[in-house]
C-alpha positions, 0 to 999 in steps of 0.5 A: 127455193129463195125469191132470188132463185125463183126470179132467176129461174123465171128469167131463164125460162122467159129467155128460152121461150123468147128464143124458141118463139123467135126461132119458130117465127123465123122458120115460118116466115121463110115459107111466106111468099111476099108479096102475095096477090090479093083481091079485096072487095073495094068497089061495087059488087057487080064490078070485077075487083082488081087484084094487087100485091100486098106485103105482110110486115111484123113489128118488134112486138109481133103486130102484123100489118098488110100494106099495098104493094102497088102504090094505089095503081089498083084504083086505075084498074077499078075506074076502068072496070067501073067504066066498062060495066056502066057502058055495058049496062047503059047500052041502048040509053042515050048516055055517054060514060066518061071515065 
C-alpha cells in the first residue's frame, strides 16, 4: 500500500468515526432533559439549599458546560433561607435579623 493510499484510508476511517460519533451524540442528546433542576451547595450547610434550573451546553469541540437557568434568582431564595435560619437560631436573644 502506498503512503497516499494509507492517508486516504485514514481520512475515510476518520470521517466514518466522526459521523458515527455525531450520530450517537445526537441520539443521546435527544434524551437529555434541558433544563434540569439541581441543588448545588452554595451557602451554609445548616441552611436549606435553593434549587434552580441548569442548562447543559456543548461546544463544537465537545466541551461541556453547565449554565444557570434562572439568572441568579437563587440568591434571593438563599438570603431568605439564611434569614429564616438565623431568626430561628437566635430566638430568645435580643437580636433583630434584617435581610
